[in-house]
N, C-alpha and C positions, 0 to 999 in steps of 0.2 A: 505485401508488408509481411504477411507470417513469418516466409520464410526469413525478412529482413533478423526480421525480431527475433526468430530460433536460431541465427546463425551471432548473432548481435551477442545474446546470453550466451549461447557457448564458447564465444569468447572474452566475457565479462569475467572478472576475475571475485564478482563481490562486489567490490567498493561502493558505498552508499557515496558515491562522489558527488557534489552538489551540483556541478557543472558536466553531468553525463547525466545519457536518457535510459541507459538502461536499466539501472535502477527505476526509476518510472514504470518502464516497463514492468519489468517484475512484481511492486508491489501491486500494482492495477491489475496485471496478471493474477496474483495470489489471490486478492481481493477478493475478485472477479469467482475464480474458483470454488472459493468457500464461501460465499457465496448462493451458485451454485448445486451444491454437496447439503446446502443445511437447509435452503429452504424449502427445497422437495420436499426434508422431511417433519421438516420443524413450523413450518408455513408463518404464521406472524410469531413466534417464540422466536425465531430464528434473530430479529435486532438487536438484542445484546451480546450475540456470537459474530456481530458483523466483521469486527477486527479477527485481521487472520491471526491464525495460530496454526507454525510447523508444526507442534510434535502432534496436532489432531492429521493435517496433509499428508506428514508421514508415515501417518497409524492406515492412513486410510491407502497410500500408495503403494506400502509392501504390506498389507494385507494383511496386521497384526492383528489377532485373534478374531478373523474375516470383516475385518471394515470395508475392505471394499466396498459392501453390499451399497455404504451410504454414494457411490457413483452413478448407482441404477434410477432412474425418475419411475418413482411407482407410480405416478399418472400414466406413462404411453406400455402400450406392447411392448417395443421393442426390450431388450436388455442393451443400457448403456455401458460401456465400460471406462475404466479414469484416462484411460487416453482417447477417450472421444470429450470427457468433458475440460478435460483439460485440452485440448482443441477447440473448442466450442469459446473457452473459459478466456481464451488466450485472443479469438476473434476480436469476442464484446468487450474483450478489456482497449485492443488498440483502435474499434468502433473509438469506444468512448475518450479514446488518449486525442484522437485525431479531430474528433468537433472539437475539446478543450482548445489545446495547443498549436492545430495546423496539420496539415498530412507531413509534413518531411519527420519524417520518425528523429533525423539526427540533429534537428533543431530544438529538442525540447529535451528540457533539463531538468535534472531531479528538485535543486533547490529552487526550482521559480515553480514548482507542485509544493513545494515539504517546507513554505515561509513560514518565521517564526512571527510571532506579534506582541511585541514588547510593549504592553499596555501602564501610563504612570497613572499609580493609585489615587492621587488624589488632584492633579491635573490634566488627567487623558479624559477625560469628561467636558471640560472646558471649553465651547469655542474660543478660534484663536489662538490656544495654547494649544491646541491637542495633536496637530499637528509635525509641533517640533518640539514635545516629549513622549510622540507615541508611533517606536522602532519597527516597521515591518524590514524583515532582510531573510532572503534565501539560506535553507542552511542544508549542512551535508546529514547523516548518519539518518540512525530510521532505530524502531523500534524492538529491533533484535539485536541491533549493531555498539559497541563498548560507547563510541560519541551516537550516545539514545537522544532521539530525539519523538514522543512519542505523538503519534499521528492520529488526528481524528476530525472526522471534518466540522467543515467549519464555514459559515457562511457562501454554500456550492461549492468551497476547495477539500476533496476528499484526502488530501493530503497533508492537511492544515498541521503545522509540527508545534502542540498545546502544550510538551511539558518539554523541558530539556535540564537532564540533571544535573546539576550543579558538579561539578569539579569538588567545591569538599566534602560533598559528598563520596567521592570515589573513595577506596584509601589507596594511604601512598605510596603504599607499593605496588602499585596495579602501576599509576604515573609513570 
């Protein structure tokens, strides 16, 4: 499964399309990788930093100012490399995704994992009405894309879309 994921990511154009599985593999891999790197060093203090930080990962993998030291697990005798950590994080991510969405990677969808819940402020908590006024839908985009949909774990969904950048907040020349 690892080889299939690597080949798909190598061909992927980076678009966080809701009907594609590659964004889900990427997001789960980056999340698992960052967790592996920071939990070893920070332990319980790592929780606030659990969201992926691409700039941090880039510094570690490019060894900017010795940042690759984050790749070695200090509690073990052998010295782990960044490649070791990336490989193990991908395996962990693929196991987690298989348990959540089934073993057939080509059936996974980023939009299903990155669902947005639109809850009506007044009627959203009313039994009988909540099903009609609260809307849940699959979404494209991601934390670091132009079509932003910020991911935060919610109700056991690790990539729930919890905040969407409203179009009126984007500078008109950008659109």
